[in-house]
N, C-alpha and C positions, 0 to 999 in steps of 0.2 A: 268678741261677740257683743252686739248691741243689746242692752237690756230694755225691758218694757219702759222703765222710767226714762231712759235716754230717748226712746222712740217718741214718748210724749213731748219731750223737750223739742225734738225736731218738728213735730207737727204743730205745736203751739206757736212757734216762731216768736215767742216773747222773750226779751232779754237776749236775743241772739245777735251775733256779729256776722256781717257778710264779708267774706274774703274773696277777692277776685284773683285768679291765677292765670298768668299769660303762658300759653304753651304753643308748641308747633302746630297743634290742631285747632286751637282757638282759645277763647277766654272761658275758663271754668268758674262757676259761682258756687261757693262753699259756705254753708251755714254752720257757725260755731257757737255753742253755748258754753261759756266758761272755757274749759279746755276740752269739751266734748265736741268732736268733729262729726257733724251730722250729714244731712243731705247735700248732695252736690250734683251739678248738671253742667252741660256745655251750653253756656249762655249765648255764645256767638262763635261761629266757625270762621277761622282765618288763621294766617300765620302770624301770631302775636309775638312781637320782639321785645316789648316792654309795656309796662302799665303803671299808671300813677293815679292817685285819688287825693282829694282834699275837700272837706266840708260837703260831702254828698256828690261831688263832681268827679267824673271818671274820664280818663283819656287812655287810649291804646295806640301804640306804635305798631304798625303792620308793614308787610312787604309791599302793600299797595297804597296805603294812606294812613293818616291819623284819624282815629274814630273818637266820637264823643260818647257820653254816657248812654245814649240810645243806639250806639254802634253805627252811627251815621258818619259818612266821610266828611272831613273838613277841608278837602281839596289842598292838602299839603304835598302829597306825593309819598313815595316810599320813605319810611322813617325807621330809625334804629333805636331811638330813645325819646321819652317824654318826661316832663316834670312840671310842677307848678311853682311859680314865683309869685307868691301872694295869690291873687285871683287870676292872674294871667298864666296861660299855658305856654311852655317852651317846648320846642321839638327840634330834633336834629335829623337830617337826612343822610342817605347813603353817600351823597357827594360832600358831606361836611357842612352843609348849609344849616345854620342855626337861626331860628325864627321865633318870634313871639306872636301869640294869637290872643286878641281881645275883641273878637267879632270879625276880624280879618287878620291876615298874616303880614308881619313886618319883619323883613330879613335883618338880622343883626350882625352876622359875621359868617365866615367860612373857616372851619377848623378841621384839622386832621384827626381822623379816627375818634370821633366822639363816642363815649361808652356809657355815660350816665349823666343824669341831671337831677339835682335836688335843690329846691329853693333857687337862689341866684348863682349856684355853683355848677360848673360843668366839668366832668372828668373826661380827659382825652389822653391819647398816647403821648402828647407833648406836655402834659401837666394839667393843673387846675386853672380854669378860667372863671372870672367873676363878671356877672352881668350887672350893669348899673345904668343910671340915666346918662352917664358919660360914655357908654359903649361897652365893649367886651375886652377885658384886660387879663393878661396872663398873671396868675397869682402864685406860681411856683410849682415845684416837684416835677417828676417825669413818670411816664408809664402808669398813669392813674386809672384804676379799674372802676372805682365807685367813690361817691362823696356823700356826706351828710351835713346839711346846713343848720340843723336845729342845735340850739345851745352853742357850745364850742364846736366849730366845724371840725370834721374828721375826714381823712382821705385814706382809702385803701389802695396801696400801690404794690408793684412787683417786688419791692424790697422791704416793705414794712407798712405799719399803720402809723399815721401821723395826726397830730392835733394842731390847730392853729392857735398860736400864742404870739410871741415876739418872733414872727415868721413861723414856718412849719417845724414842729418839734416832734422827734421820734418817740413813739409810745411802745411799740412792739416790733421786733424783727420778724419777717416772714413774707410769704408770697400771698398777700391778702387780695381777695376778690370782691368781698361784700362788706359794707358797713351801713349801719342804721342806728339812729339815736333820737332821743327826746332831749328835753332840757337837762334831765337827770340821768337817765339810763342809756346804755349803748350796747350793741352787739356788733361783732365783726367775725369774718370767717375766711379761712384759707380753704384749699381743697379738702383738707382732712382734719381741720381744727376749728372749733367755734369758741369765742371768748366773749365775756360780758363784763360790763363795768358797773359797779355800784359805788358811788362816791368817787374816789380816785383810784380804786384798786381794780385791776383786771384779773379775772379768774377763768379757768377752763370750764366749758359747759359740756355736760354729758348728755348726748342725745340718744334716743332709741334706734337710730339708723346711722349707717356709715357713709351714705352717699353724699357727694358734695352739695353744699347749700347754694341755691340759686339766688335767694333773696330773703330778707327779714323785714318785718313791719310791726308797728305798734298799734294797739287799739285798746280794748278793754283788757287784753292780755298781750302776750308776745306771740307772733305768728311767723312761721318760716316754711319754705318749700324747697325740696331738693330738686336737682336737675332731672331726676328720673320720675318725679311726679308724686312724691309723698308730702302731704301737708302736716305740719306740726303746730301745736298750740300749748301754751302754759299760762296759768294765772298765778304762778309763783310756787307751786308745790309739785313740780314735776311735769314732764312733757308727755302728751299723747300724740299719736300719729295715725294717719290713715292714707293709704295709697289710692290715688284717683284713677289709675289706669291710663293716664295721659303723660306722655314723655316730652322731652324737649322744653322743660320749664325755663322761662327767662326772667320771670318776676312775679311779685304778688303785691296787692294793695288792699287796704281796708277802707271801705266806704261807709 
């Protein structure tokens, strides 16, 4: 039950974090204060496949186009994933087309089964690819589901979680689907397990829900969303959760 104090937090909107959740019905906007998950609404109706944010800028991959922060189409075409490499937007299409947007689209490569983009790293069925001024190069591994470029790069694959050192080094065994990190902290998830890293140690995370995690993001706290539509938040002293009533969650971002 929401308390009167919590309702004041929602209405004041001071010190709140806005979390955007990509779902099969559209993009939901969720206001979070600390770990209190407050008001939420459907900000834009679409079939959202992925979402990314950086420095107040938002991008959404949908089954029709890539949308900007105003939910206006950028004339890319149907997209499966988006991510930011610095100030530039990267997007991948259903046909494997990978392109960079900096006011207009520039095609970079065609890759098989692109699954996620973070920074200059691209996760695909054939492994990790790195985008640079010299082009797009394969960087190792296979069957990669997600990547994190912050700090020491991490990759979630069908057979384990890996970190980039002298080549890709195995961290944990398992069927990993999600990974997200800052320079210091990191979270990763399989269908039925969530782990976090503090320093060099990885430990199990206990969540108040059992549904598979669709995505994890960092802001003033740590935020996660399940595939079935529950949003979770923590500022370090336990997780709170709230179901949005929206299913088919594919990602979340903090703007």
